C-alpha positions as CSV (number, residue, x, y, z in Angstrom):
1,M,4.0,-4.0,2.6
2,K,3.6,-6.6,8.3
3,A,14.7,-12.6,18.7
4,R,17.0,-10.4,18.8
5,P,20.6,-10.9,20.2
6,L,21.9,-8.5,23.0
7,G,21.3,-4.8,22.1
8,C,23.8,-5.5,18.9
9,P,23.3,-1.9,16.9
10,W,20.3,-2.5,13.5
11,R,22.1,-2.3,10.1
12,L,20.3,-1.2,7.1
13,V,22.1,-1.3,3.6
14,A,19.5,-0.1,1.1
15,T,21.0,-0.5,-2.6
16,V,18.2,1.2,-5.4
17,L,18.9,-0.5,-8.2
18,W,19.0,2.0,-11.1
19,L,21.3,5.2,-12.3
20,L,19.5,7.8,-14.2
21,P,21.0,7.7,-17.7
22,V,21.8,10.7,-19.4
23,G,18.9,12.1,-21.6
24,L,15.7,10.3,-19.0
25,A,13.0,12.6,-18.8
26,T,13.1,14.4,-15.6
27,A,10.3,17.5,-14.1
28,D,12.9,19.0,-12.3
29,S,12.0,18.9,-8.6
30,T,14.5,21.8,-7.2
31,S,12.1,24.0,-8.9
32,Q,9.0,22.5,-8.9
33,H,7.9,24.3,-5.6
34,E,4.0,25.8,-5.6
35,P,1.9,23.9,-8.4
36,A,0.8,25.8,-11.1
37,K,-3.1,26.1,-10.9
38,G,-2.5,26.5,-7.0
39,T,-4.7,24.9,-4.8
40,V,-8.2,23.3,-5.6
41,T,-11.0,22.4,-3.2
42,L,-13.4,19.6,-4.5
43,G,-16.8,17.5,-3.2
44,A,-17.8,13.9,-3.2
45,Q,-20.8,12.8,-3.2
46,E,-21.9,10.3,-1.8
47,I,-23.4,6.9,-3.0
48,W,-23.8,4.4,-0.8
49,R,-22.5,2.4,2.4
50,V,-22.1,-0.6,3.4
51,G,-20.9,-2.2,7.8
52,G,-21.5,-0.7,10.5
53,D,-24.3,-2.2,10.9
54,D,-26.1,-5.5,11.5
55,E,-26.6,-6.1,8.3
56,V,-22.9,-6.0,7.0
57,V,-20.1,-7.0,9.5
58,F,-16.7,-6.9,8.4
59,G,-13.4,-7.2,10.5
60,L,-10.8,-5.8,9.2
61,I,-10.5,-4.5,5.6
62,G,-7.2,-5.6,3.9
63,D,-8.1,-3.7,0.5
64,V,-10.5,-3.1,-1.6
65,T,-10.6,-3.2,-5.5
66,T,-12.7,-3.0,-8.7
67,G,-12.9,-5.7,-11.1
68,S,-13.4,-6.1,-15.1
69,D,-17.4,-6.1,-14.1
70,G,-17.6,-2.9,-12.2
71,N,-18.3,-4.7,-9.3
72,I,-16.4,-4.0,-6.1
73,Y,-14.2,-6.6,-4.6
74,V,-14.1,-6.1,-0.4
75,L,-10.7,-8.1,0.8
76,D,-11.9,-9.0,4.1
77,S,-8.1,-10.1,6.0
78,Q,-9.8,-11.3,9.9
79,L,-12.5,-13.4,7.9
80,S,-10.5,-14.2,5.2
81,V,-13.8,-14.2,2.3
82,V,-14.1,-11.2,-0.5
83,R,-17.2,-9.6,-0.1
84,V,-18.2,-8.6,-3.2
85,F,-20.6,-5.1,-4.0
86,S,-22.6,-4.2,-7.2
87,P,-22.1,-0.6,-8.4
88,A,-24.9,0.7,-6.7
89,G,-24.3,-0.9,-3.1
90,A,-25.7,-4.1,-3.4
91,E,-23.8,-7.1,-1.8
92,L,-23.5,-10.1,-3.5
93,P,-22.8,-13.4,-3.0
94,A,-19.2,-13.5,-1.3
95,I,-15.9,-15.4,-3.2
96,G,-13.2,-16.8,-1.3
97,R,-12.5,-18.9,2.3
98,E,-10.4,-19.2,4.7
99,G,-8.2,-22.6,4.1
100,E,-4.9,-24.3,2.0
101,G,-7.1,-25.7,-1.3
102,P,-8.3,-24.4,-4.0
103,G,-9.4,-20.7,-4.1
104,E,-8.8,-20.8,-0.2
105,F,-6.5,-18.8,1.7
106,R,-4.8,-17.1,4.3
107,A,-3.0,-14.0,6.4
108,A,-4.2,-11.6,3.0
109,M,-3.7,-8.1,2.9
110,S,-4.3,-7.5,-0.9
111,V,-6.8,-8.1,-3.6
112,V,-6.3,-7.3,-7.5
113,S,-8.2,-7.7,-10.3
114,M,-6.9,-9.4,-12.9
115,A,-6.7,-8.8,-16.5
116,D,-8.7,-11.8,-17.7
117,A,-11.5,-11.0,-15.4
118,W,-10.7,-13.3,-12.1
119,I,-9.6,-11.8,-8.9
120,G,-6.1,-12.5,-7.3
121,V,-5.5,-12.6,-3.6
122,A,-2.4,-12.1,-2.1
123,Q,-1.2,-14.4,0.9
124,A,1.9,-13.2,2.8
125,F,3.1,-16.6,2.9
126,P,3.9,-19.2,1.2
127,G,3.6,-16.2,-0.4
128,K,1.0,-16.7,-3.4
129,L,-1.5,-15.0,-5.4
130,I,-4.8,-17.3,-4.7
131,G,-7.0,-17.2,-8.2
132,I,-10.8,-17.3,-7.4
133,N,-12.9,-16.6,-10.8
134,T,-15.9,-13.7,-9.9
135,D,-18.7,-16.6,-10.0
136,G,-16.8,-18.0,-6.3
137,T,-15.2,-20.8,-8.1
138,P,-11.3,-21.5,-8.1
139,H,-8.9,-20.2,-10.6
140,A,-5.7,-21.1,-11.0
141,S,-3.4,-19.2,-8.4
142,V,0.0,-18.1,-8.7
143,K,3.4,-19.1,-6.6
144,I,5.3,-15.9,-6.5
145,P,8.9,-16.9,-7.2
146,S,12.4,-16.0,-5.1
147,S,14.2,-13.5,-6.7
148,R,17.1,-16.0,-5.6
149,G,16.1,-18.7,-7.3
150,S,15.1,-20.8,-4.3
151,G,13.0,-20.5,-0.9
152,T,10.0,-18.6,-0.3
153,P,8.9,-15.0,-0.4
154,V,6.7,-13.2,1.5
155,V,4.2,-10.7,0.0
156,V,3.8,-7.5,1.6
157,R,1.3,-6.1,-1.7
158,I,0.3,-6.8,-4.7
159,C,-0.8,-4.3,-7.2
160,Q,-2.0,-4.7,-11.6
161,N,-2.3,-2.8,-13.8
162,G,-2.3,-2.1,-17.7
163,G,-1.4,-6.3,-17.6
164,N,1.8,-6.0,-15.1
165,L,1.5,-7.9,-12.2
166,V,3.6,-6.1,-9.5
167,V,4.8,-8.1,-6.0
168,Q,6.3,-6.2,-3.0
169,S,8.0,-8.7,-1.2
170,L,10.4,-10.2,1.1
171,E,13.0,-12.8,1.3
172,M,14.6,-14.0,4.3
173,D,17.9,-15.8,4.5
174,F,18.8,-16.9,8.4
175,A,22.9,-16.3,9.0
176,S,24.7,-17.8,12.2
177,G,22.3,-20.1,13.9
178,G,20.2,-18.0,13.1
179,R,21.2,-15.2,15.3
180,S,20.7,-12.9,12.6
181,I,18.1,-12.4,9.2
182,D,19.2,-10.8,6.8
183,V,16.2,-9.4,4.5
184,K,15.6,-9.1,0.5
185,A,13.0,-7.0,-0.7
186,T,12.5,-6.1,-4.1
187,L,9.9,-4.8,-6.5
188,R,9.0,-6.7,-9.3
189,S,6.5,-7.8,-12.0
190,V,5.6,-12.0,-12.1
191,T,3.6,-13.6,-14.7
192,N,0.7,-15.6,-14.8
193,A,2.9,-18.7,-15.0
194,G,4.7,-17.5,-12.0
195,E,7.8,-16.9,-13.3
196,S,10.1,-13.9,-11.8
197,G,10.1,-10.8,-14.2
198,V,11.9,-7.1,-14.0
199,E,12.4,-6.3,-10.6
200,Y,12.3,-1.8,-9.7
201,Y,13.4,-2.1,-6.9
202,G,15.5,-3.2,-4.1
203,A,16.9,-2.9,-1.1
204,A,18.9,-5.1,1.6
205,M,18.7,-5.2,5.1
206,T,20.2,-7.3,8.2
207,V,17.8,-7.7,11.2
208,L,19.0,-9.1,14.5
209,P,16.4,-11.0,16.8
210,G,16.7,-9.6,20.2
211,G,18.2,-6.1,19.1
212,R,17.1,-2.5,18.7
213,F,14.8,-2.2,15.5
214,R,14.8,1.0,13.2
215,E,11.1,2.2,12.0
216,D,12.6,3.7,9.4
217,A,13.8,1.0,7.4
218,V,10.3,-0.6,6.7
219,A,10.2,3.2,4.3
220,T,13.2,2.0,2.8
221,A,12.5,-2.0,2.2
222,M,8.4,-1.0,1.0
223,P,8.5,2.2,0.0
224,P,5.4,3.3,-1.2
225,F,4.0,2.8,-5.4
226,A,1.4,2.5,-8.0
227,V,1.5,0.7,-11.2
228,G,-0.6,2.7,-14.3
229,P,-3.0,2.0,-16.8
230,D,-0.5,1.5,-19.1
231,G,1.6,-1.5,-17.0
232,R,4.3,1.7,-15.7
233,V,5.6,1.6,-12.2
234,V,5.9,4.7,-10.6
235,V,8.1,4.0,-6.6
236,A,8.5,6.9,-4.1
237,P,12.3,5.1,-2.9
238,H,13.9,8.0,-1.0
239,R,12.0,7.6,2.8
240,N,13.0,11.5,3.1
241,R,13.1,12.9,-0.5
242,Y,10.3,13.9,-2.3
243,L,11.2,12.3,-5.6
244,L,9.4,9.8,-7.8
245,E,10.5,7.6,-10.1
246,V,8.6,5.7,-13.1
247,H,9.8,2.6,-14.6
248,R,8.3,1.6,-18.1
249,P,7.4,-1.7,-18.0
250,D,10.2,-3.8,-19.0
251,G,11.9,-2.0,-16.6
252,T,13.8,0.2,-18.0
253,P,13.5,3.8,-16.6
254,D,11.0,6.3,-18.1
255,M,11.2,9.4,-15.6
256,V,11.9,11.0,-12.8
257,F,9.3,13.8,-11.0
258,G,8.9,15.5,-7.3
259,R,9.0,18.9,-5.6
260,K,10.9,21.4,-3.5
261,H,9.5,19.6,0.3
262,E,10.5,20.1,4.7
263,S,10.2,17.0,6.2
264,W,7.9,17.0,8.9
265,R,8.7,16.3,12.7
266,R,6.4,14.1,14.3
267,D,4.1,14.8,16.9
268,E,2.2,12.6,19.5
269,R,-0.2,11.4,17.4
270,A,2.2,10.2,14.3
271,K,4.9,8.5,16.6
272,F,1.9,6.8,18.2
273,F,0.8,5.0,14.8
274,A,4.4,4.5,14.0
275,L,5.5,2.9,17.4
276,H,2.3,1.0,17.3
277,L,2.6,-0.4,13.4
278,A,6.6,-0.9,13.6
279,R,5.5,-3.2,16.6
280,A,3.3,-4.8,14.2
281,F,5.4,-5.9,12.0
282,M,8.5,-6.6,13.8
283,R,6.8,-8.8,16.2
284,G,7.6,-12.1,13.4
285,F,11.3,-10.9,13.6
286,A,10.6,-11.4,17.4
287,V,12.0,-7.5,17.7
288,Y,10.0,-5.1,20.2
289,D,12.7,-2.4,20.5
290,I,11.6,0.3,18.2
291,E,13.8,3.1,17.9
292,L,11.0,5.8,16.1
293,A,12.1,8.2,13.2
294,E,12.0,11.8,14.0
295,T,10.1,12.6,10.8
296,E,7.3,10.9,8.9
297,P,8.1,9.9,5.3
298,D,8.0,12.9,3.0
299,I,5.4,10.6,0.6
300,A,2.8,8.4,2.5
301,N,1.0,7.2,-0.6
302,I,0.8,7.3,-4.3
303,Q,-2.0,6.5,-6.8
304,W,-2.2,6.7,-10.3
305,R,-5.0,8.2,-11.9
306,T,-6.9,6.7,-14.7
307,N,-6.5,9.6,-16.9
308,G,-2.4,9.6,-16.5
309,E,-2.7,11.9,-13.3
310,F,-0.3,11.6,-9.9
311,W,-1.8,12.1,-6.7
312,V,0.4,11.7,-4.2
313,R,-0.1,12.5,0.0
314,T,2.8,13.8,2.2
315,G,3.3,12.1,6.2
316,D,2.3,16.1,7.0
317,A,-0.9,16.0,5.0
318,T,-1.6,12.8,6.9
319,F,-1.7,14.3,9.8
320,K,-1.0,18.0,9.3
321,H,-4.7,18.8,8.5
322,P,-7.8,18.5,10.2
323,P,-10.8,15.3,10.2
324,G,-12.7,15.3,6.8
325,E,-9.7,17.0,4.1
326,F,-7.7,14.9,2.5
327,L,-4.9,16.9,0.8
328,F,-3.0,15.5,-2.7
329,D,-0.6,17.2,-5.1
330,V,-1.4,16.8,-8.5
331,F,1.1,16.1,-11.1
332,L,0.1,15.6,-14.9
333,A,1.1,12.5,-17.2
334,D,4.9,13.8,-17.8
335,G,5.2,15.0,-13.6
336,T,4.2,18.3,-13.5
337,Y,3.5,19.9,-10.5
338,D,0.4,21.0,-11.7
339,R,-2.5,21.7,-8.4
340,R,-2.8,21.0,-4.9
341,V,-6.0,19.0,-4.3
342,R,-8.0,19.9,-1.0
343,L,-11.2,17.0,-1.0
344,D,-13.6,17.4,1.7
345,L,-14.9,14.3,3.0
346,D,-16.8,13.2,6.1
347,A,-13.8,11.0,7.1
348,D,-9.7,11.4,8.6
349,P,-7.0,10.6,7.0
350,I,-4.9,9.3,9.1
351,L,-7.9,6.8,10.2
352,D,-9.7,5.7,7.2
353,L,-8.5,4.3,3.7
354,L,-9.1,6.1,0.4
355,V,-8.5,4.1,-2.9
356,F,-9.7,6.0,-6.2
357,S,-11.4,3.7,-8.6
358,G,-11.8,4.4,-12.1
359,P,-12.5,7.7,-13.3
360,D,-14.5,9.2,-11.0
361,R,-15.0,7.3,-8.0
362,L,-13.7,7.3,-4.8
363,L,-13.5,4.1,-1.9
364,L,-13.8,4.9,1.4
365,V,-13.0,2.3,4.3
366,R,-14.0,4.4,7.6
367,G,-12.3,2.8,10.6
368,Y,-9.5,1.2,9.0
369,M,-6.9,2.1,11.4
370,D,-8.4,1.4,14.1
371,A,-9.5,-1.9,12.8
372,V,-5.2,-2.5,12.3
373,L,-4.2,-1.4,15.8
374,G,-7.0,-3.7,17.4
375,A,-5.6,-7.0,15.4
376,S,-3.0,-6.4,17.5
377,K,-4.9,-5.5,20.6
378,V,-3.5,-1.8,20.6
379,R,-6.3,1.6,21.1
380,R,-5.7,4.4,20.4
381,T,-5.2,6.4,24.2
382,W,-7.1,9.6,23.3
383,K,-10.4,8.0,22.3
384,E,-13.0,6.1,24.3
385,P,-13.4,2.1,23.5
386,G,-16.9,2.4,22.6
387,E,-16.1,5.3,19.8
388,V,-13.8,2.7,17.7
389,E,-15.6,3.4,14.3
390,A,-16.5,-0.4,13.2
391,P,-14.9,-1.3,9.7
392,T,-17.5,0.9,6.7
393,L,-17.5,0.8,2.9
394,V,-18.8,4.0,1.5
395,C,-18.2,5.0,-1.9
396,Y,-18.4,8.7,-3.3
397,R,-18.4,10.2,-6.1
398,I,-16.4,13.2,-7.9
399,D,-16.3,15.9,-10.6
400,D,-12.3,17.0,-11.0
401,R,-12.7,17.4,-14.8
């Protein structure tokens, strides 16, 4: 999702690839302002936790997923291994390891459970979905194809649901002897045979090594997305517009929905995270001069629940609310703005990663952002180094029926 000449301005050309046909089902985003059922507060019951002690030590938890066997698969991007835990939290034998052979990977930030009961680890470059069976033996891997027909894409994130494997990737073309880099960003389906399928979103931008980088371009190149239980894909293509587009697996538009929303002007904490995350991402392009956007993206995260609901977190919901309060906009399967959910957890929406698992489980990665920043040797200025929490995985049960 991570060297430019002389100070030339950074150019971004973003192209949304779908025009909405007449008659497309929509929930009018200009009329949806307040949720139909108001705000609902939910608690969560902690079931188990691992990490943060001498028995289970994580490096950097890049991603978590739940397998078809009910086990929890935790990708440790720093240690290049997938830790495995039972539904009750018991540690099981880890799978995968660092390397270039079968079942081995490096520089991975996504893990997915495949429809035919194997685990895929998304290696960033060369772009590949490393296949590992749940017993730890290698499974056939999937090479991520270029959308241009040649070259090797850099994988940002991979999701699989409903039999649809969806890849978010970047492809670079070095022009003018390397003085500029043309980047094509795509969100598309890929078959298990490594064939490129439907493109759901695309954007193009030119990076000038050594020049200035506009941080808001990241959101345009790599927008939030999710894949639903039936294989449909939802994407938020606009950085500062609260609008979501849903596409059927074959790429045809399904519906568009959203609500009224005023973009939130960043405070100092938000600027700190935006700056250091942008620097980490652009280091690979030898770009260090970052021009921050004044506002947070309207949509920060989308999660498509098993009951068909869309749970959306805004940029301001991440930063404006106190630790312990996760705030979501909940839309029904038809795009209706149904309710706002305030989820009370012993966690911080700025620092911790929250992933829904099945109909009633939550997986929380405490210390996620500190670990991400720590990989770039960055520490938060408003907290003592000794106070930074070691990555911990917590499993909760919620009942929001």
